[in-house]
N, C-alpha and C positions, 0 to 999 in steps of 0.2 A: 791493737797497735802492734806493728810488724818492724823489728829492726832490719834498716836496709846494708845489706853488704857492700862493702867498697871493692869492687873487680878493680886486678890488676892487668896491664897489658906487658909488664914488665917487675924485674924487682924492684925499679925507682920510681916508674910511672903509672898512677892509677888509670882506668879505663873510665873516665869521666862520661863518656857518652854512656857507656854500658849502665852508670852509678844514675846519669839522668834517666834514664827509659826503665831502670826497676823502679825509680819513686813513683813515675807516671804509672807504670803497672801497679803498682801497689795500691795508689789511689784509687784508679780505675776499679781495680777489685773491690773497694770500699772501705781499706783500712786505713789506720792512721799511719805515716810513716815514721820513723825513728831515728833521727840521722847522727851519727857518732855516737853511737852507742859501740859495746863491746862487740858487737856484728862489723862495726865499722870502723875496728883497730883503734880505739878511742886512746887508749895508753900509748900507741904507739906512732900516728900520724904526728905531722908536726902542724905549726898554726895557719901557715899557709894553706894546707890541706886540710884543715878544719875549717879554716872560713870559706875558700869553695865550697866545699860539700852541704855548707847553710845556704850559700848562694845561690847553689844549684835548687836545692829543696824549696827556697823563695821563691822561686821562678816557674818552677814546676807544680807546687801547691797554689800559687796563686790565690791566697785569700784561704784556702781549705786547711785544717787544724795538721800540724806536724809537731815532732817531740825532738829537742836537741839536747843531745849529753854536754854536760857541765863537769868534765875533768879536769882536776888539778893533781899535777905530777909533783910528789915530793917523796922524802925518804924516813924509813923508822925512826921516830924519836922527835919528827918535826913537830912543830905548833901548827894548831888549825889556823889557816892560811884565808880568812876571810875576802881579802880584798882579792886574791886570784880569783875566788868562786863568784865574785861582785862582776868581776869582768868576764868571767865565762857567762854568766847570767845576762849580762848584758848583751852582749855579742848573739847569743838566741834570741832576745827577745827583741832585738833590731831588726833580725831577719822575719820574726812574725812567729818564730816559735813558743813553744812552750818548754823550758827549762827541766830537766832531770837530773838531780844531783847523784852525782857518781860518788862513789865513796874514798877517802885518802887517808894514809897513815896519819894524819894530822886532825881528821875527823874522827876515825873508830880510837883512835888510841887513847882519847880522851876519859874522864868518868862519865858514867852514865847521865847523871845531871848535865853536864858540860856539853855531853852530845845533845840535847835536849834543845839547851841555850843556844848553841849553832843553828839549829834548823831551824828554832825562833828568830834568831838574827837573819838568817837566810829569808824567811818570811817577811820579813818587813822591810826587805828591798824589791821583790817581785809580787807580783798581784797574785800570779796562781804559779805552784811548780811541782814536782813529782819528785816523792824520797824513793831510794835506792838501797834496799839491802842485797848484799853480794854474796856468795859465800864464798869461802878461800878458795875451792876449786875452781874457782874463775877466774880470783885474782890475790894478790897476798894480801894488799890493803883492806879487804873486804871484811866483814862482821854481820853478821845475823844479831839481831837485838833483841834484849829479854822483851818480855811481853809488856814489864811498864813502862818503858822507855817505847814501846810501840805506840801504848795507848797515851800517849803524850805527845805522839805525832798527831793523833786525830784531834788534838785539841789544838791545834796552830791551823787559823780559817786558812790560809795562802796554801796550804799543805792538800793537796785535793786528791791525791793517792799516792801508792808505795809500789815501785817494782821488787817483789820478793825471788828472791834465786839463793833457795837453800837447796832446791831438789827434792825436799822432803813434805810429804802431803801433811802429816800431821803438824808441821809447824805454821802450815798455811791454814789448815781448819781453823788452827787458833785464833789467827790475825783475822779470818772472817767471823768467827763469833765475836771478837772485839769490835770488829767494824758495825756489826747489824745490831749489837748491844748499845754503841756510843755514837757513829757516826753512819748512819745507812747510806749516804750519796758517799762516802769516800770509798776509791776505787782499791783493790785489791788487785795488782797485775801480776798475775803468777808469770815467773820466767822459769818455771819447770818445765824445760822441756822434755822431761824421760815422764809427765805425766798433764797433757795436754786435755785431757777430759776435767781439768778443774774449771772448767766452764760450767760444769754439772752442777758445782756444786757452790755456784755464786761469785767463782773471780771472774775478772775481765782478764786480758792478758796484754804483754808485751812480752815477745819471745824470738828468738831468733829462727828457732824452727823457719818460722811462717816467711821467712824471706828464700826460703826453698821453693815454697807453693802457696804464694799469698790468695790466686783465682780459689784454689782447692779450699784453704781454709775459711776464706768469705763463703762458699759455698755450703762448707760442713757448719758457720756460724747458723747460715739461714736455716739448713733443715732441723737444726738443735732448735731454732725458734719457732718453727711451724710444726715441731713432733714429728719431722718425718723418721720413719727408723730408719733410713737409709744413713742416716748420720753416723751411726755404730760403726759400720763397714769402711766408710770412709777415715773417719775418726783412726780406726783401728792402723787402716795402713798410713796416715800420717805418723802416729805414734811409732811405729815400727819403723819408718825413716829417722824418726827423731831416736829412738834406742840404739840405732846404728850411729848415727852423725855423732853423739853425744857421749859415746863410750870415751876410755881414758884414752888418750891424756883430752880432757873437754873442751881447751881452748882449741882443738884441732877441727873443731865442728866446722870452722870458717872457713878449712882449705875445703871439707867436705862440701860446703855450700857452693863454694866455687866450682866445683867439681860438676856439680849436679847441673847449676846453672848453666855452666857451658854444653853439659849433654842436653840440655834445651834448647842449645842455641840461643840462647840469653845475652852471654858475654862471648867474649871473644877468648879469653885464655883462662884456664883452670888453675890459675895460681893464688898464693897466699901473700900476705905482707910479710916483708922480713923481720924475722924474730917469732914469728908465730909458728905454731909447730905445724906439721903435714901428715897427711894420710898416707896411703900405699897405693899405687895403681892398682892394685889387687882391688880394692874399693869399687873400682867403676862396673863391673858388671851386675855387681850387687843394686848399684844405684840404677842401673839401667832397667833392672828387674822391677826394684820400687815404682821407677816412673811408669812401666808399661801398666802397673797394678791401677797406679792414679789416674790414667788415664782411662780404665775399664771401669771403674766407679761413678 
């Protein structure tokens, strides 16, 4: 699964044609697009933009699977807002997507047993959804759950997987061990853009990095499946890109993505959404070098 960047034509106008083309490019590569994720500025876009993104995904995917982020904006100290999550889930499923549940202050601020109960409540409303653990380097409302909470998520039938974004291999290996013991069909979706080789250990993925290069990621995956040793060289270059783009401040990777996609002539402008951190133009020669390396793999 690949989180889709929302490109911008200006500070206020999304590049909807570039967005549509990138969904199509991702589907053609064989990856599942994920809409309205952090890479799509889920916490910054307005409701009209969120809906338009889903409608374009529905049109382009035309019955093939896609994932849609369910984001609830709240404040520290707020209560868990199930009604807002319910509306978001309905919005995604109406477009034909599978909801992935972003955390919120109201969700993660609860006691562990109440967090699990919230996911059970969510699971009673939809047939299938994905959970999401988000480290605070990505968002202040994020939380990495205890292993006890994580194991209980596997006991919710409609929760079919969870994206894990701690950027920590050991925490993800622990989750893979729990998955293997308790529910082998549960998808541990790595969000570790600094360790994209987690596929070698049994993780699936839902990455922001793959939006830079969906075809190359799909080719890398095929190499791994076939036992082609060329996997390692291509993976190394993609990981170099990940380590560069996801350096501090981590959320600025979205501007790196815009710069990279613009260098590839896939979007009109190398802009990021207002309120999201930016990268310097001095990054461009490094990104150009990485692009040339990818073309030779």
